[in-house]
N, C-alpha and C positions, 0 to 999 in steps of 0.2 A: 290712530284712535284707540283709547284705552277700552278694553271689553268691559261691559257693564258689571260683570261679576267681580272683576279685579277692582274696579272703581269702588264698588260697594263694600269690598273688603278693606280698602285703604281707608274709606270713611269711617267704618266700624272700628278699625285699629285706632285711628286718631281720636275717635270719641271716647274709646275705652282708656286712653292713655298708655297704650302698649308701646314698649320701647323695642325697636327693631335693631337687627344686627348692624354693627358698625365696621364691617370688613367686606372685602371683595372676595366672592366665592373662588375657591382654589388657591387663595393667597395665604401662605403660612405667616404667623406673626410670632417673632421671638419674644419670649417673656422676660420682662426686666426683673421681676421678683415674683417667684411662683406662689408665695404665701398670699398674694392678693387675688388669686384666681380660683373660680369654682369650675369644676369639670363635670359635665353632664353627659351620660351615655344615652343615645337615642336608639331604641330598640329597632324601630321600623326604618330609620333612614341610614343605619349602619354607620354612625359617626359619633364623635364626642364634641360637643360644644364647649368652648372656653369663654367664661364670662369674667370680665374685669370688675371686681366689686367696687372700685373706686368710681366707676361710671354707670355700672349695671348695664353694660352693653356686651353682646356676643362679639368677641374680637377675633375668633378663629374657630374653625372646624377641622377635626382630624378624621380622615377616613379610616375605619377599622373593618372588622369582619362583620358578618351578619348576626343580628340580634345581640349586640353588646349589652352586658348585664351589670358589671360592676367595674369601677375604676379604683385602682390602688396607686398611691403616689409614694415613691421612695425619694425624698429630698437628699438623702446621703449619696445617692448614685445619680441623682438628677434623671430619674426614669419614671414614666408612667406605665402602668400595666392595665390592660383591658381584656376581660374575658369575652369571647365571642361564641355564645352558646350554640348557635345553628351550625357554625363552621367547625366546631371542636378545636378551637385554637385560642391562643392569647397573643395579643399585640404588645410588643415592647416598644415604647415611644421615648424619644430623647426629649427631655423636659424643656431644654433651652430653645431648640429649633422646632419642636412639635412635629417631627418627622419620625415615621415608623422605621425602627432599626431592624426588627425581627418579628416574624410571625411564627409562633411555635405550635406544632401539632400536639394535641393532647388526646385524652379519652372522651367518652361520650357525654355531651352536654355540660361543659365547664360553666360554672356560674359564680360561686363565692370564693373569695381569696382571703389570705392573711399574710402580712409581710413579716419576715424574721425581725428580731430585735435590731439587728445591725442593718437591716434593709437591703440585703444582697440576695435574698432568696424569697420566692413567693410560693405559698402552698395553695393549690387550687383545688376545689371539690369538683370532681366530675360526677354530678348527681345522677346521670342516667346509667352509669356503669358501676357505681359503688367504689370508686377509687379516688385517691388523692395524688396529684401530681405535684413534684417539687421542681421549680424552675429557677435556674441561676439567672439572675439579671446582669451578671458579669459576662458569661459566655453566651447567654441567650439560647439555652438548650434545657430540655427536661432532664434532670439528673437522677431521679428516682420516681417510682409509682408505687404507692401503698395499696394493697388489695384488702378485701374483707370488710368493707364498710357497707352501710345501709342508708342510701340517699344522703351522702355527706353534704351538710349545709354549711353554716359558718363555722369557723375555726379560730383557735386562739394558740399563740405560742406561750410557753412558759418564759419567764424573765431571762433565763440563761440560754434559751433557743434550743434546748436539747429535747424537749417534748413538745408535741403538738396535740392539743385537745380538739376533737372533732365531734360536733353535734350530729347525731344520726336522725335525720328527719323521719326515717322509716323504722325507728326502734326506740326503746326507752333507756338506752345507755349511751354514755360518752365513750368514744374510743381513744385511747392514749397511744400516740405513735411515737416510737423512739426515733428521733430525726436522723441521727448518724446512720442507723441501719434501714430506716424506711419501714419498719415492721410494726404492727399493732402489738403492743406488750401488755395491754390491760384494757378491761371494759368495766366502767363505773356505772352500775346499775341504779337507776332512780325509780323508786317504787318497789312493789313486791314482785320479785321474780323477773327473769329476763323476758322481754317481749319484742317481737319483730312483726312488722306489718305484713299481713297475709297477702298473697297475690290477689284475693278478692277485694282488697281494700285500695288497689292501685288507682282508684278514681280520684285520690288525693284527699280523702276524708281523714285519713289517720294523721295525726300531728305528734311526732316524737319530740326529739331535742332540736331546737332551732340554733342555738348558739351557747357557748360557754363564755359569758361576758366576764372579763377580769376587772378588778379594781385598777385604777390608774397606776398603782405601785406594783402591780403584777402579782400580788400576794395571794388573793382569793378569786375563784371563779364561781359564778352563778349560772346554774343550768336548769332551765324550766322545762318541765315535761307536760306537754300540752294535754295528752290524754289522762294523765294522772293528777292533774291540778296541783302539782307540787313542784318545789325547786330544791335542788341540792346545792350546798355550799361546799366548794372543793378547795383544799389547800393545794395550790398549783406547784408547790415545791415537792410535795410528797405524793400527790394524787389521792390523798385521803378525804373522804366525805366527813366534814365535821359537824354538819347540821342538815336536816331536811325540813323545809318550810312549807306550810299549807298556803295555797293560792286560791284565787277565785276560779271560775269556770273557764276552761280552754285558754290558759295563758299562752302568750306568744313567746317572748323572750325578755331578758332583763336588759335595761339600758341604764348606764352609769351616769351620775353627775360628774362633771369635770373634776371636781374636787374630791370625789370618791366617797362622800358622805353617805349618799343614798343609792339604791338600786330601785328602778321603777319598772313594773312589770304590767303591760296591758293585758287584761283578762277579757278576751273577745267574746266569750260565751255569756257573761253577765254584763258586759260593757262598764267594767270598773278598771281602776288602776291601783295596784298594791304598791306601796311605798315601804321600803325596808331600810333600816339603819345598818350600814356595814360595821358599825362598831358593836352594837348589841345583838345584831342578827335577828331582830325582831321586826315584825310589821308595826309601822308607826301610824299608818293611815290607809284606808281604802277609799278612794275618791271616785266620783262619777266620771266616766269616760264616754266612749262613742262606739259606733259600729265600724267593724273591720279597721282596727287600729294597726297601722303599719310601722310606726316608729315614734320615739319620743327624743326631743332635743331640749336641752337646758340652756338658759340664757340669763343675762343680767346677774352675773356672779352667782349663778345657781340658785337664784331666788324663784325663778320661773321655769316651769316646764311646759313645753308645747307638744301636745299629743296629736299626732296627725291621724285623722279618721277618714279613711277613704269612703267608707259607707255613707257618712254625713257630709262629705265635701267641706271639711273645715279643719282648722287647728284649734284644739281646745287648750285653754290656758289654765294651768294649775299654779297656785301659790304655794311654794315649798316652805315658806316661813310660817304661814297660818294654816297650812294643809287644807286648802279649800280650792274648789273650782271657781274661778273668778271671771271667765270670759270665754268667748269663742270668736275665731276669725274666719269668716266665710270665704271659701275659695271657689272658683268657677267650675272646676271639673277634676275628678280623679287624682287627688294628691296622692303621690307615691311616698317617697322619702325625701328628707331634706337635710341641711347642714347649717349650723350656726357659725358665723365668722368667730375667729379666735378672741375677739374683744367682746363677744356676746351681744352685739347690737343688732345684727341683721340675720334673718333666717331665710334661706333659699329653698323652696319647695318645688320639686318637679310635678308638673300637671300633665299626666299622660293622655288625658282626654282632649285637651285643647292645645297641645304642642306649645306650652309656655312654662316659664318659671316665675313663680310668685316671690316677691321679696317682701318680707314682713319686718317692720320696725318693732323689735321685741319689747321696747319700753312702752310704746304708744299702743301696741297691740293692734296694729293696722297694716294693711297692705299699702305699701308705698310705690311699688313698681310692678308692672306686669311685662316680662321680657319675652317678646315674640322672636321669630326667626331662629329658634333654638335647634330645631330638627323635629322629627316625627317620632312620637311616643317616648318623650324623656322619662327615664326610669329611676333616676336618683341624683344626688348632688354631693360632691366630694371636694375636700379642700386640704391642703397641707396645714398641720397644726390645729386641727379641729377633730372632734369625735365624729368619725364617718360611719354611717349605719347603712344597711341595705336590708331588703325584704327578708 
């Protein structure tokens, strides 16, 4: 006899149109073409769900370490890398067989990653210890560890792979790392004077540099400083600041359109979104946003931007042609970050509060699937050939 609570859950799932997993637990599924799949790290269940975008089904799960935070995919080496924040490790996974090849010990609380341009090295920010680890995906070992950082968050490699630009969440400067030596060689200050979060502000209130977001051609980097409400535009070939731009209140980070025409910055303090032209380096619009905006994804040939608002449980739709807010897509719980398929037609959003992934038809601006059976506390969505973002 089926327990009443399980029967009620099954009825609720059927009524909501939730799609459940299409695989047998513990059974690995070889991928026919990695470009069709979305990878979702689940922080509470210590695994990564694999979703086939052709069927919108979970086709496999990969067991990794505790509290997986981010996934990076190297199609050049057919590898997946997952940071395991609670275990202080990264898992290196064979993309074809979805089996873990190596578990590499790192420093304290590894979270965000950046792949080198040739895809054979991943830089990992150990946010709890102020270091960055460089891990070879060929040998499966940590090859260098950079000291002297302040809550290293997201990172960006220069186009030639010789420099790594590190956003310090606990400071108002970008650290420039010489990759061959693994040493910090420069600090690019944003705002007046060098500032580092004090021990008294360790509650998490201080917001320094989240990321250095590069244009798709790797020429320019945009680094927003949350406490200073401004953003530096950096020449990534020379580390020179070529312009400083004013933003709204408490900006998060810049998000690029796939064609590189615009940088969009959510200002969480005043719930607006700043849109900058990468050609003129001027703000071309400031549009209404939402509360606690965690990410922005563009779709439909970069004519639309979907702004994920965790505070409002919705995706806000901006028209980048008319520069207007044109709609909202309601989501059931705690949207984190998402990814748009390379063709721009579907947006996958991780919902940490309901253990689901929502699938949005970007042209129709509607939820077309709710994928269940993903895992516990899904934290993001990642794909090969797409702009992958994390918190």
